[in-house]
BALO-229961 format. One record per residue: x, y, z of N, C-alpha, C in turn. Coordinates in steps of 0.1 Angstrom, whole numbers, plus 5000, padded with zeros to 4 digits. Each point is the difference from the previous one (the first is absolute). Layout:
XYZXYZXYZ ...
END
This chain:
629104885605499949885007500350035015 500249895009500450035016501150035003 501049974992501350005000500850034989 501050104997500750044989500949914999 500749984989501549964998500149854996 499049954994500049864997499250004987 500549864994499249954988499849885001 500549915010500149865000499350005013 499149945004499349965017499749875001 500349945011499349905005499150035013 498749955000499350005011499649885005 500449995013499749865005498850045010 499549885005498850025011499549855002 499150025009499349855003498949994993 499149905002498549964996499250125006 499250064989499350125003500550115007 501150014998500950145005499650094996 499550014985500050154993501050014990 500849894999501250024989499750034987 499249934993499350014986499750125000 499050055010499450134998501150124998 501149985009500750095002500950004987 500549914995500949994989499250084987 498549975000499250034988500150155000 499850055012499950155002501450104995 500849925002501450074996500150024985 499349914994500050014982498750064996 499050045010499050044994500150154991 501150065002500050154991500749944986 500549864997500449974990499149984986 499950054989498950034991499649834997 501149924999499749854996501049935008 499449885005500849895011499949904993 501149934998499949855000500249915011 498749925003499849935011500449864996 501149945008500349864998499549915012 499249914995499349905009500749885000 500349965014500849875001499549925002 498850005008499549875008499449924990 499849875001499249914991498850025004 499249944991498450034997499349905015 500849895005499349945009499149914999 499449935008498949915001498750054996 499349974988498950044997498950055010 500349875010498749985012500450085010 501250095001500350095011499450144997 498750025006499650134996500450105006 500649965013500850125009501150054994 500749924991501050034993499950094989 498949954993499550084988499550145004 499550005012499550165004501350085002 500949935006501250115002500250044986 500349924992500650034985499150104994 498649985003499050104995500150135005 500450005014500350145009500950074990 501249914999501350074994499650074986 499349924992499750044986499350145002 498749995009499250115002500950155001 500949975009500950145002500550074989 500549924990500850034990499350114992 500650114997499450094991499949954985 499150054989499849974989501150004992 501150085002501050054993501249915003 499849915010501249915002499849884992 501049944995500249854996500449895008 499949884996500149895009500649914993 501049955006501149884997499949915006 500149844996500049915009501449924997 500349975012501549925002499749875005 499049945003500049885008500349884994 499750004987500449924990501749964997 500350095002501850014999500850105013 500149975010500750065011501450104995 500549954989501450044995499650124990 498750024997499650104991500050135008 499850005013500050155010501250084996 501249934999501450094997499750054987 499649934989500050034989499150134997 498650025008499350114999500550125006 500649995012500750095006501550084990 500649914996501050054990499350054987 498949974996499550064987499550145004 499750035009499250135004501250115002 499550084990500650154995500350095014 500750124998499850115010498750075003 498949974987498950095004499149905005 500149905003499149865004499950025017 498949975004499749975013499549835000 500649945010500049875003499549975015 498949915001499649975011500249845001 500649945011500049875001499349955011 498949945000499249955014499549814996 500749945008500950015008501349904999 501150015009501249924998499649875007 499049985008499449895008499649914991 499250064992499549894989500749984989 501250075000501349994989500649865003 500250025015500949875005499249905000 498650005006499249864997500149954986 499950074990500349954987500949944998 501450065004501449974999500149875007 499449965012500249885006499349874998 499050054989498849904997500749884992 499949895000500649864996499950024983 498850074995499950014987501350074994 500650105007501250064997501349945001 500049895006501149935004500749894992 501249974997501050065011500650134991 500250105010500350134995501150065011 500750104995501050085013499350095004 499350005012499550105003500750105007 501449995003500750105006500650064988 500149984988500450044986498850094997 498749955001499050074995499650145010 500449975014499950125008501050104997 501049964998501550084996499650084988 499349944990499550074986499150105004 499049975009499150115002500650115010 501049995007500650125006501050074991 500549954989500750054991499250104992 498749944998499150104991499550085006 500049995012499250115010501350125001 501249965002501150075001500250104987 499749934988500650074986498750064997 498850005007498750034995500150194998 499750044986499850124998498650085004 499149895003498450035001499850045012 498950075004499750035012499049865006 500849945011499949895003499249985015 498949935003499649985012499749825003 500749955007499849865004499449985013 498949935001499449975015500449845000 500149975012500549885007499349975014 499549905003499849965013501350005011 499850025012501249995008499449885009 500549905001499449845005501349985011 501150084999501049955011500050055013 498850055008499750035011499649895010 499249914992499149905005501049905003 499349885008500849865003500649944990 501249914999500549924991498849914996 499549984988499249894995500349875006 499149945000500349835006499949944987 499850014987500149934988501050034992 500849884993500950034993499550114988 498950004993499450114992500050115005 499450015012500050155005501550075003 500949915005501350065000500450044990 500149914991500450064983499550104996 498850005000499250154997500750125007 500049995015500450125008501450024994 500849905000501250024997500450074990 499249964986500450044988499450155000 498950045007499350125000501150105009 500449945008500850095008501350034992 500649924992501350004991499750134990 498549974994499650074990500150155004 499350055012500050145007501350055000 500849915006501350075003500650044986 500049914992500750034987499550114992 498650015000499350124994500250135007 499949985013500250135010501350064997 501249904999501150074999500150074985 499249944993500050084985499350115000 499050025006499150114999500550145007 499750084996500550165005499450015013 498549965005499550025011499249885006 499849975012499149895004499150075012 498849974997498950055008499349865007 499550025014499249845009499050105004 498849924996498650045004499549905012 499650065009499649945011498650075006 499149924999498750025005499750144993 499950014986499950144992501050135003 501049955007501150115003501049964995 500850104992501149984992501450055008 500949935001501550025006500949984990 500850114997501249974989501249965006 500249874994501449925006501250034992 499850044989501150064991499650114992 500150115008499450124994501150044989 499650104991500750064989501550055003 499750105007501150085007500249975013 501349955005500549965014499850115007 499650035011499650115006501550025008 500650144999501350025006501049994992 499949924988500949984990500950144998 501349975000501050124996500849994990 499450094988500850004989501450014999 500649934993501550005000500750074988 499150044992500650084989499850145003 500650114994500250135001498350054996 499650135005498850044994500150054987 498949974992500250054986498850094997 500150144994498950084998499349964988 499450084992499149984988501150014989 501150075001500950014991500949914998 500649915010500849915004499749874993 501149904998500049884994499649905013 499349925002499849915012501249925001 500249945013501149955002499949844994 498849954998499549864997498950034992 500349974984498749984992498949955002 498949994997498849945004500049904992 499649885006500049844993498650034989 500350014987498950014992499549884996 500349885006499549874994498849985011 499750105010498949965007499150145001 499750064989499050095003499050035009 499450085007499149995006499250164998 498750014989499350094997499450075011 500150115000499050085013500250005014 501449905002500249985014501449975001 501050075010501149985001500149855006 501349944996500349875005501050015009 500749905004500749975013501449994993 500950015008501550004998500249854994 501049974987499849874998500549905008 500349884995500049865010501550025004 501050074994501550015001500150115013 499150055006500150085012500550134998 500050084988500650094998499150125007 500450085006499350105005500250144992 498950044993500150114990499950135009 500250104993500650135008498550095003 500150075011499050105004499850104991 499050055000499950134992499150105007 500950115005499250105010499250104993 498849995002499050094992500150155006 499750074995499950165002499150015012 500250095010498950055009498950064996 498849985005498550034997500050145007 499650104994499950125005498550055002 499650055010498650075001500150135002 499750084986500050135000498750065008 500150125006498850055007499950134992 498950085003499550114989500850105008 500550064990500950135004498850124999 500050085010499350125004500350094989 498750074994500450114989500550105007 501150084995500850105007498950134997 500050045012499150155000500750124994 499350124995500750114995501250055012 501150064996500950045007501049895009 499849874994500949915008500949954990 500150054988501149984989499749864996 499149945002499849904990500949885005 500549985010501149925006499449885009 498950025008499349955008499549834996 500449895010499049924997500749904986 501549955002500549934992499649864998 499349975011499449855000501049925011 499349945008500649905008499749844997 501049935004499749864998499949935012 499349885000500249925011500749894999 500449925010501049894998499549924989 501049924993499849894990498949895005 499050014993499049875004500449865000 501149994988500449844999501550024997 500749905006501549984997500149874998 499449944991500149834995501150004992 500949915004501149944991499249904989 500550004988499649924988501049875005 499349885000500749885001500249964985 501050014993499849954986499949865000 499149934989499949894999500049944986 499349884998500449964987498850024991 499450135001499150044992500550044986 499249944990500550024986498950074994 500350134995498950074992500449984983 498949914997500049984985499050004996 500149974982498750034993499049915005 498650024997498949935000499549965015 500550065011499749995013498349995002 499449925008498650035003499750055014 499850115001499650115008498550025002 499550025011498450045002499650104990 498549984995499450094993499050085010 499550114997498950075008499049924996 498850015009498649944999499550054989 499449884990499450034986498450075003 499649945014498550014999499850155008 500950005012499550125009500050134996 501150044986500250144996498350024991 499449914990499450024994498650035011 500149905010498750035006500250155009 501250045003499950135007499550104994 500350004984500050084993498250024995 499349865000498649985000499250055011 500949995010499450055014499850164999 500950074993499950135001498650074995 499649914990498750054994498849995009 500249915010498750025010500350085011 501050085000500050085012499450144999 499750055011499250165000500950104998 500450024986500650084993499550104991 500150145005499350094989501050024989 499350014988500750024986500449864998 501250014989500249864993501049925006 500450035013501049935009501350044997 501149885004501350065002500950014986 499350004989500750034989501349874998 501250074993501149905000500749945011 499450045011500449975014499349875003 499049964994499749855000501149914999 501050044992500849904998500949985010 500250105010500849965012499249925011 498650024999499349905010500149874992 499849954988500549874997501149985002 501250074997501749985006499849935012 499550105010500049985014499249865004 499249984993499149915005500549854996 500749984988500649924995501749985009 500650084999500949975011499949985016 498750045005499949955013499049895000 499549944990499249904999498850035009 499350114997498550025004499450124993 498549995001499450074991499950165004 500250005014499950135008501550025006 500750054991501450045001500350115011 500749995009500650125009500950104994 500150135003501350074997501049965007 501250014991501249975006500650075009 500149955013500650085013501450015000 500849884997501349995004500750014985 500750114998500750044985501250005002 500749954992501750015000500550074986 501150085001500550074988501449945000 500149954990501549934996500750074989 500950095006500750104989501549944998 499949954985501249934996501250134994 501049985007501250104994500849934994 500450014987501249934996500150074983 501250035000500250104988500849924991 499850034985500449964990501150084992 501449924999501050094992499550034986 501150074995500150014985499150114995 499649974989498950084992498749995005 499749905006498650015006499650125011 501150035005500050135010500150124996 500250014986500250134994499150105005 500550135003499350095004499550005015 500449915008499649975014501050095008 499950075010500850095008500949905009 501249984998500849915011499550015014 499649905004499849975016498650065003 499250024991498750045002498949885006 500249914994499249885006500449955012 501349995006500449995012499550115009 500050104996499550125007498549985007 499249934985498849985003499549925008 500749885003500149875006500250065015 501150075003500250085012498950065005 499450084994498950125001498949875007 499649904992498949915004500349955013 501149955003500449965013499850095011 500250134998500150115010498750044999 498949944994498550055002499750134993 500850044989499950114993499749984986 499350094990499849964989498849974996 499450004988498649974996499749855005 500649904996499849865003499749985015 501050035008500050015014498750045005 499750154995498950095008498649914994 500049964990498949934993499649875010 501149945001499949865008499650035015 500650115004499150035015498850034998 499750084991498350064997499449865000 500449884995499249894996500149895012 501250035012500149925009500549884995 501149994991500649924993501649975007 500549935002501249985001501049984988 501350045002500950024989501149935002 500649904989501449955000500750024990 501050075000501250044990500749874997 500149964987500649894997501450044992 501049935003501150064991500349874991 499850024989500349914988501349994995 500549914995501550014993500050094989 501250094998500150074990500349934987 499450054990499749914987501350054989 500749934995501050054992499350064987 501050084990499350014987499849904994 498550004995499749864992500250014982 500350124999500650024984501249944998 500949985011501049945000500249835004 499249985008500049865005498949985010 500149875006498749975007499950115013 498550055002499950095012500349965013 499949865000500049955015500749834997 500849965007500649875001498549915002 500049874994498949895004499949985013 501049995008500149955013499250135009 500550114997499250125009498750004994 499549964987498950014996499049915011 500749895001499249885007499850065016 501350035004499850125014499050095001 500050094992498850104998498649954998 499849884996498749964999499649935013 501049955006499649935013499850115009 500850125001500050085009498750084999 499650034985498650065000498949905004 499849874998499349915007500050025013 501250025008499949995016499650125003 499850114994499650125004498650004999 499449924992498750004999499549885013 500749915002499349905010500350095012 501050105001500250045013498750115002 499750054989498850085002498949965004 499549844993499149925003499949955015 501349985005500049945014499550125009 500450124995499650125009498550035001 499249914990498650064998499850104991 500850034991499850114990499049954992 498950084996499049954991500250074986 500850104998500250054986501450054999 500949974990500950044998499950114986 501150105000500350124993501449984996 500049994986501549994995500250134994 501250025004500650154995501749984994 500550074997501250014995500650155000 501450014999500450124999501750004993 500349894993501249994999500450104984 501250044997500350064991500049944988 499549994990500049914988498749914998 499450005010499049895001499049994989 499750134997499150014989500549944987 501150024998500749964988500349814999 500149955013500149885003498649934997 499050075006498649924998499750034986 500250094992500050024986500749894991 501149955005500849924993499049865004 499749985011499249875005498950004990 499050105000498950004993500349984984 500950074993500249974988500549844997 500849965011500349864998498849895000 499050025010499149925002498650054992 499950114997498950014992500050054987 501550004994500150044986500050154996 499950075010499950154998501450074994 499950114996501050094994500350075014 501350035001500450075012499750145001 499950074989499550145002498450025002 499449884997498450005005500049985012 500949945009499649955014501050095009 500850074995500750065008499650175004 499750035013499750115004500750164999 499650114998500950104999500650005014 501350074998500950025008499750155004 499950015017499950145006501250005008 500750114999501150035008499850065016 500950065005499850065014499150125000 500250074988499350145001498749964995 499449894997498649974996499950024984 501450014993499850004985499949884992 499650014992499949854990501750024992 500549895002501749984996499849894986 499550064987500249904990501249934994 501250075005501449954996500149885007 499749995018500249905007499149884996 498750044996499149914994500649904990 500650084989500549944988501149905006 501050055011501049905002499449895007 498950015008499349875005499549914989 499250064990499749924989500949924995 501650074996500949944995500549905007 499850005013500949905008498949885002 498850025000498749905000500249924985 500150084989500349954987501049885000 501250075006501249914999500049885009 499350005011499949905008499249874994 498850064993499349904992500749944989 500850094994500749934988501049925007 500550025010501349905006499249885004 499049995004499249895005499049944991 500350024987498849934991500149894999 501049944999499949845002500149935014 499750085010499849965011498849945006 500049895008498649945004499050115006 498949984998499050105006499349975012 500549925009499649925012500250135009 499250005012499950085009501450035006 500649905004501450015008500850074990 500149974986500850044992499850154995 498850055001499450154998500750085013 499649955010500450085014501550005002 500749904994501649994997500450134994 499749974984500650074992499450155000 498650055003499650114998499250055015 499349925007499150065010501150055010 500849945008501050045011499349975012 500550065010499949955013498850065008 499450144996498550035003498949914994 499949984987499249944993500149865007 501149924999499949865006499550025017 500150085006499750035014498349994999 499850094991498550035000499349884993 500349924992499549874995500149915011 501149965009499949925011498750075011 499950115000498850075008498649914996 499750044986498949954996499649875000 501249905001500049865000499449965015 500850055011499949985011498650065004 499650114998498850035004498849934993 500349954991499149914993499649875006 501449955005500249895007499249995014 500050165006499550005013498450054998 499550034988498750065000499850135003 501250094995499850175006500050074987 499150064997499750084988501150115000 500250074988501250084999499450114991 500350145003499850124994501250024991 500049994986500850054992500150144999 501150064998500250154995501350034992 499850004988501550034993500449914993 501350014993500349934991500849885006 500750025012500749885005499049875006 499050075004498849885005499249944987 499950054988499449934991500849954992 501350035001501149914991500149855009 500150025013500149895011498849914995 498750074997498849904997500249934986 500750074993500149944983500949865005 501150055006500849875001499249915010 499250015007499749905010499149914993 499450054989499049924991501249864996 500950004998500849854996500049955013 500250035011500349945010498749965008 498950095001499049935008498950094992 499149994991499050044995499050075008 499649945012499250035010500450155007 501250044999500350115006499350134999 499950004984499350144997498550005002 499349905004498450005008500450055015 501050025006500050055012500550155000 500050074987500750144997498650094998 500450125005498750104996500950134997 499650074988500850104996498850135002 500450075006498950135003500150094990 501150034995500350134990501249944990 499850044988501149964990501150135001 499850105007500950105000500550084988 499349994988500250054989501549954993 500449895007501349934995499449914988 500850004987499449894990500449895004 501249955007500549865004498949945009 499550095009499149945011498949974992 499650074990498649984993499949884994 501149974993500649894990499649875009 500850005011500049895009498949985008 499050105005498949985003499049944989 500350014987499049954989500349864998 501449955003500449864997499649935012 500150055013499849955012498649985003 499150074992498750015002499450065013 501050125003499650075012499550144994 498750045005499250114996500550135008 500850104997500250105010498650085005 499850035012498650065004500050144998 501250065002499950165000500950064989 499950165000501050044989500650135009 500849985010499950125008501450084994 500849934993501350064997500850065009 500249945011500950055010501449954996 501050085002501249975000501050035010 499749915010500750025017500849905003 500349934987501049875004499149864999 500749894998499449875000499350005012 498849945001499449965014499050115004 500450134998499450105007498350024996 499949984984498649984995499349905009 500449864999499149915006499950065017 500450055005499950055015499050084999 500250094989499150155000498749934994 499849914993498649924998499549925010 501049975011499449895008498850055009 499850125004498950035008498849974992 500050024985498750004993499649864998 501149914999499849854999499349945014 500850065012499349965012498550044999 499850104998498650065000498849934993 500649924988499049944989499749885009 501049925006499849875011499450045009 500250115006498850035014498950034995 499650054990498650024997499249844995 501249934993499149894993499849905015 500950045010499749885012499050055010 499650144999499250035010498850064997 499850034985498850044997498849905001 498650055004499149905001499249964985 499249885003499649974985498850095001 499550054987499150084995498649935007 499350115003498749935004499249934991 500250054985499049934991500749864999 501149975003500449844998500049935014 499350055008500149935015500450075011 500650104998501050075011498950045012 500850075010499250025010499450154999 499050045008499250134997501050125004 499750094995500550145000500050035015 501250065004500350055014498850135000 499550025014498950085004500950134999 499050104998500750154998500850045012 500850085001500550045012499550135005 499549985016499550095006500550095009 499650105005501050105009499849925011 501650015007500249935012499450085013 499549935011499450065010501350075007 499650115005501250055008500549945010 501249995005500549945007500050095014 500450135000500250085011498950055003 499750075011499050045008499550124991 498950044998499250124991499750095009 499350114994499750115006498849975011 500250025011499049975010498450104998 499049945001498950074997499049995013 498950084999499350015013498449974996 499449995010498549974996499350134992 500350125004499950144995500250024988 501249924993500550024988499949904990 499250024994499449894990501349974990 500149874994500949964993499950104987 501050004992500050064988499549904988 499550044994499649904988500450084986 500249904989500550054985498750084998 500250144995498850044994499549964985 498950004999499949954985499950124989 500549964991500550104989498750054995 499850154998498850034996500050034984 500849964992500250024987501550034999 500450024988501550004996500450145004 501549985004500450135005500149965015 500550135008499949995015498750065003 499849925014498950035006500650085013 498750085006500350085012499349975013 500350045010499449955013499750145006 500050114994499750125007501150075006 501049944999501550075004500450064987 501150055004501050094991500749894991 500349905003500849904996499149914990 500249984987499449884993500349875006 499349894998500249865002500049924991 501149974993500049904989499349845006 499349964988499549855004501249935002 499949915011500949935007500950035009 499850135004500650065011499050035011 500850025013498750025010500150165005 499150065002500050155007500650005013 501350055000500150025012500150115008 
END
């Protein structure tokens, strides 16, 4: 949409101003739209009016459904009230509705009460709602009683509906001005800042959800708190130390943060069944089919064809480009209790500090790929074998926090997100989520525990298995909805990762998953928005059993089998140059000549000398290449043999 932060919008405009086209463009991304036509059929002899109606019908996609309310103007409020949170409704327009309302056939009637009912239905609507209405109050006062009655009634209707809507736009000569923006400029929050691990000062109003787009503060005027997002770091490539320098050179420098945006927390409600965008169904197969026409020696790109198809679908073009702007989100959130058995105290925090300082495998790989890095602190999760890992209000805050991180990246022009994590006990929490969502046994999805010395710690692994088993037993009668799983088992890092996936899906940003936390978040996101998994790519399973299971359930085919164990996110960055190379070849290689491609390039010839050559005189003939007399060297009468291809000097 043009402006974020609303789910009910009034579009005003004059005759032929473009208001209807603008309103239709705002809901063009919805899979289905309920189009409510309010105008009466008109005089059959009026061909000009019939042409206007036909033009409106011709613009509507085939997936839209049309409802008529001309027979009963009071039915419009009922249609809006009946629409659910996953519905999109477009009403065009209120001018026709007022015309029918004032028709003598519908009198006597309480017009004021009918307008009030419509405004109440708009205010309570759970659907994504756009209403179009003409603005006739800028002209002269009509000279007829009927004209004055119409302008007065329409003006009162526009005022009532504008007050009930989240946003109001005015279209003049095809240009749009926002009269009631979703977020007032310069508004000062009154509540204290809230991080991803703290409860919000004012809970979201769940009676007015908006899938995929944050809504505005509620009608009571509450200002929800800011959430300060972590700084975005730009790692630089550290020089490789030369022998004799001790290996301490080049710890990595960081540029100033590229963004410092506060999060204006709004009435965004993340709930099951959200309708988020899907990748393009057609461009992916088209891009893969196009590969067969390229001038490629051999059998082609092999499994990397999947990368081309994925990039094409998410970019909406059959010739996708390599991802130029990449951001790594490193989630740091520890899990207490048995989930973190075998983890060295403070090790995960050290890894997070190391990444911020530009050191370590993840920061180095990010620098090599020209990717920015954002270290995200998620709330610490309580022992899930004893009780919920995270309170429900903090789960909601963490989901919104992750969503906002993805929005920040999209606003900065990021084309690809890499999801990473480094929290103690995250593997066990992810295993618990997989066991709860996929019905797996904990030992089958919990990876081996490797201690600081690189040794396998089977005792710690058994403690983690027992903790996951006890947590699943404790929650055996609990609901298995997304919020409940995140609260009881997943904790702060997986909740934040889930919010990242949902926010990235809403903004059409693809995500590279790498490790248990990201794939566990993918499993949870299925209940909230099934579209999210289609925006995810899994370069490698890393030999982790839980990742393999999640990939199978999510329909993600790992491309590689590198078996790197450098921390979550590192494998994705190590594979990224290969993925980019495949996209570069797909975008730049020509079509094979046998299929109509251009002629081959001419052979490369020796360039002419650019500098002055040896001077010659008339008495000194030019040297020529001797004709070979046969195999082996030829002679010129001198002591030195002259080989074919050399001049006798």
